[in-house]
C-alpha positions in Angstrom: 47.0 11.3 230.1 50.4 12.5 231.4 53.3 10.5 230.2 56.0 9.7 232.8 59.6 10.3 231.8 61.5 7.1 231.6 64.4 8.3 233.9 62.3 10.5 236.2 62.5 9.5 239.8 59.0 9.4 241.2 58.5 10.5 244.7 56.6 8.3 247.0 53.9 9.8 249.1 53.9 9.2 252.9 51.6 6.6 254.1 48.2 7.9 254.8 45.8 6.7 257.4 43.0 6.6 254.9 44.1 6.3 251.3 40.6 7.0 250.0 40.6 10.6 251.3 44.0 11.2 249.6 42.9 9.8 246.3 39.9 12.1 246.2 42.2 15.1 245.9 44.2 13.9 242.9 43.6 12.8 239.3 45.1 9.3 239.4 46.0 6.5 237.1 47.3 3.0 237.8 50.7 1.8 236.5 51.3 -1.9 237.3 50.2 -2.0 240.9 51.1 1.7 241.7 48.6 4.6 242.0 50.1 7.7 240.4 49.0 11.3 240.2 48.5 12.2 236.5 49.7 15.8 237.0 52.8 15.6 239.2 53.7 12.0 238.6 53.7 11.4 242.4 53.2 7.8 243.6 50.3 7.9 246.0 50.1 4.2 246.9 50.2 0.7 245.5 47.9 -2.3 245.5 49.0 -5.5 247.2 47.3 -8.6 246.0 47.3 -12.0 247.6 45.5 -15.3 246.7 42.3 -15.9 248.6 42.6 -19.1 250.5 40.1 -19.4 253.2 40.2 -22.2 255.7 37.6 -24.8 255.1 34.6 -24.7 257.5 32.7 -27.9 258.2 29.0 -27.1 258.5 26.9 -29.8 260.2 24.3 -31.0 257.8 21.5 -33.3 258.9 21.4 -36.3 256.5 18.3 -36.1 254.4 16.5 -39.1 253.0 13.2 -39.8 251.6 11.0 -42.8 252.4 8.2 -44.0 250.1 5.1 -45.8 251.3 2.0 -46.9 249.5 -1.6 -46.5 250.6 -4.7 -47.8 249.0 -7.4 -45.4 247.9 -11.1 -46.0 248.0 -11.0 -47.6 244.5 -8.2 -50.0 245.5 -5.4 -48.2 243.6 -1.9 -47.9 245.3 -0.8 -44.3 245.8 2.9 -43.5 246.6 3.5 -41.1 249.4 7.0 -39.6 249.7 8.1 -38.2 253.1 11.5 -36.8 254.2 13.4 -38.7 256.9 15.9 -36.6 258.9 18.8 -38.0 260.8 18.3 -41.4 259.4 22.0 -42.3 259.5 23.5 -44.1 256.5 20.7 -46.6 256.0 19.0 -46.7 252.6 15.3 -45.6 252.4 13.0 -48.6 252.8 10.3 -49.1 250.2 7.3 -50.5 252.0 4.4 -52.1 250.1 0.9 -52.3 251.4 1.0 -55.9 252.6 -1.7 -55.4 255.2 -3.9 -53.4 252.8 -3.2 -55.3 249.6 -6.1 -56.6 247.5 -7.4 -59.6 249.3 -10.6 -61.6 249.6 -13.2 -59.5 251.5 -13.8 -60.7 255.1 -17.2 -62.0 256.2 -19.6 -59.1 256.6 -23.2 -58.6 257.6 -24.5 -60.1 254.4 -24.7 -56.8 252.6 -23.0 -56.4 249.2 -21.8 -58.9 246.6 -19.6 -61.8 247.6 -16.1 -62.0 246.2 -16.1 -63.9 242.9 -14.1 -67.1 243.0 -13.8 -69.1 239.8 -12.8 -72.7 240.0 -10.5 -73.2 236.9 -11.5 -76.6 235.5 -8.8 -76.3 232.7 -5.8 -75.6 234.8 -4.6 -79.2 234.6 -5.0 -79.2 230.8 -3.1 -75.9 230.6 -0.2 -77.1 232.7 -0.1 -80.5 230.9 0.2 -78.7 227.6 3.0 -76.5 228.9 4.9 -79.4 230.4 4.5 -81.6 227.3 5.4 -78.6 225.2 2.2 -78.9 223.2 1.8 -75.7 221.1 -1.5 -73.8 221.4 -1.2 -71.2 218.7 -4.9 -70.4 218.9 -4.8 -69.5 222.6 -3.9 -65.9 222.1 -6.9 -65.4 219.8 -9.3 -66.6 222.4 -7.6 -64.4 225.1 -7.9 -61.3 223.0 -11.4 -62.1 222.0 -12.3 -62.5 225.7 -10.8 -59.1 226.4 -13.0 -57.5 223.7 -16.0 -59.4 225.0 -15.4 -58.8 228.7 -13.7 -55.6 229.9 -13.4 -54.2 226.4 -11.2 -51.7 224.7 -10.4 -48.2 226.1 -9.2 -45.5 223.7 -8.4 -48.0 221.1 -6.3 -50.2 223.4 -7.0 -53.3 225.4 -8.1 -52.5 228.9 -6.0 -55.4 230.2 -2.9 -57.1 229.1 -3.3 -60.5 227.2 -0.2 -61.7 229.1 -1.9 -61.1 232.5 -5.0 -63.0 231.3 -2.9 -65.9 230.2 -1.2 -66.0 233.6 -4.5 -66.5 235.4 -5.3 -69.5 233.1 -2.7 -71.5 235.0 -4.2 -70.9 238.4 -6.5 -73.6 239.9 -8.6 -70.9 241.5 -9.2 -67.5 239.9 -10.1 -64.6 242.1 -9.0 -61.1 243.0 -7.0 -62.4 245.9 -5.1 -65.1 243.9 -4.6 -62.8 241.0 -3.1 -60.0 243.2 -0.2 -62.4 244.1 1.0 -62.7 240.5 0.0 -59.5 238.8 1.8 -56.2 238.8 1.3 -53.0 236.8 3.7 -51.6 234.2 5.6 -49.8 237.1 6.1 -53.2 238.8 3.9 -52.0 241.7 0.7 -53.6 243.1 -2.1 -53.5 240.6 -5.3 -51.8 241.6 -8.2 -53.9 242.6 -10.4 -52.5 239.8 -7.7 -53.5 237.2 -7.4 -57.0 238.7 -11.2 -57.3 238.4 -11.0 -56.6 234.7 -8.3 -59.2 234.3 -10.4 -61.8 236.2 -13.4 -60.9 234.1 -11.5 -61.4 230.8 -10.1 -64.8 232.1 -13.6 -65.9 233.0 -14.8 -65.2 229.5 -11.8 -66.9 228.0 -12.3 -70.1 229.9 -15.4 -71.0 228.1 -13.9 -70.3 224.6 -10.9 -72.4 225.4 -13.0 -75.2 226.8 -15.1 -75.2 223.6 -11.9 -75.5 221.5 -10.6 -78.4 223.6 -14.1 -80.1 223.3 -14.1 -79.8 219.5 -10.5 -81.0 219.2 -10.3 -84.2 221.3 -7.0 -85.1 219.6 -5.4 -82.6 222.0 -6.8 -84.4 225.0 -5.6 -87.7 223.6 -2.1 -86.2 223.2 -2.1 -85.0 226.8 -3.8 -88.3 228.0 -6.4 -86.3 230.0 -10.2 -86.4 230.1 -12.5 -83.5 231.1 -16.2 -83.2 231.6 -17.1 -80.2 229.4 -20.8 -80.1 230.4 -19.8 -78.1 233.5 -18.8 -75.2 231.4 -22.2 -74.8 229.7 -24.3 -74.2 232.8 -26.1 -70.9 233.2 -23.5 -69.6 235.5 -20.3 -71.6 236.3 -18.6 -69.0 238.4 -21.0 -68.1 241.1 -24.3 -69.1 242.6 -27.4 -67.1 241.9 -27.7 -64.2 244.3 -30.7 -64.4 246.5 -33.4 -61.8 246.0 -33.0 -58.6 248.0 -35.5 -58.1 250.8 -38.0 -55.3 250.3 -37.8 -52.3 252.6 -40.5 -52.7 255.3 -41.8 -49.1 254.7 -41.8 -49.3 250.9 -45.4 -50.3 250.4 -46.6 -47.8 252.9 -44.7 -45.0 251.1 -46.0 -46.1 247.7 -49.6 -46.0 249.0 -49.1 -42.5 250.3 -47.5 -41.4 247.1 -50.5 -42.7 245.2 -52.8 -40.7 247.5 -50.9 -37.6 246.5 -49.1 -36.9 249.8 -46.1 -34.6 249.7 -42.7 -36.1 249.9 -41.7 -34.1 252.9 -44.8 -35.2 254.8 -44.3 -38.8 253.8 -40.7 -38.7 255.0 -41.8 -37.2 258.4 -44.6 -39.7 258.8 -42.8 -42.9 257.7 -39.3 -42.1 259.0 -37.8 -42.8 255.5 -35.4 -40.3 254.1 -36.7 -37.8 251.4 -34.1 -39.1 249.0 -35.4 -42.7 249.3 -39.0 -41.4 248.9 -38.1 -39.5 245.8 -36.4 -42.7 244.4 -39.5 -44.8 245.0 -41.6 -42.0 243.5 -39.6 -42.2 240.2 -39.8 -46.0 240.2 -43.6 -45.7 240.7 -43.9 -43.3 237.8 -41.8 -45.4 235.4 -43.5 -48.7 236.4 
């Protein structure tokens, strides 16, 4: 590298229209902000620097929000659906719960299917009296947990329902899926699925008889609460629902069974009787296993 003399006067090149074409003809170096020819010491140009301070530009951005709504699947479980909301102003997203589609008592239908289970809680007055009078029931939790094991059971080593949820239903005068859905939420504080509510109701139904048996065998508790209860109503065959009427037999069943016994083909029987091949196959299996 060529060293410039300290007292040497460096000539300054004339301004060029295109500095890049000038620099290509020289071997240059940079001293401070000056571009200098290494051989002749001629100053070819200098760099000018300025702070970059662009003017702010306002870009219009559409406000983006997200709304959450819950829908109920075929099993009765709530599913959250998130959808973007554009140009929604400054309002906060609304979290809508499935009020219209929440678990409720099935409406009257054509008679097909099983009726909704409604359990009349004959112990609710005793439970509330014990709570108001602050009578301790240390044995209650054992009966609740035993009912869970006997009823809905244990899944993967854990209770299928919460003992706290079962205890809540013991204070309802009427126990059903509809009444339980008003006071039960899942661990995310969202509506509990219908299937899970049915498990809680089943555990509560089993617990009622065990609790009634304890009250019957310890009349001193009833005397302390100044209440009387007829416990015979708990020992009937089925205290929660009436016996379901026998289902009517299919009008074509006997005809199909007769043709099957005669060795007719399933396809021919279905065409002759108007019964689907699937149903004919089902009746054939029932006939063979009878």
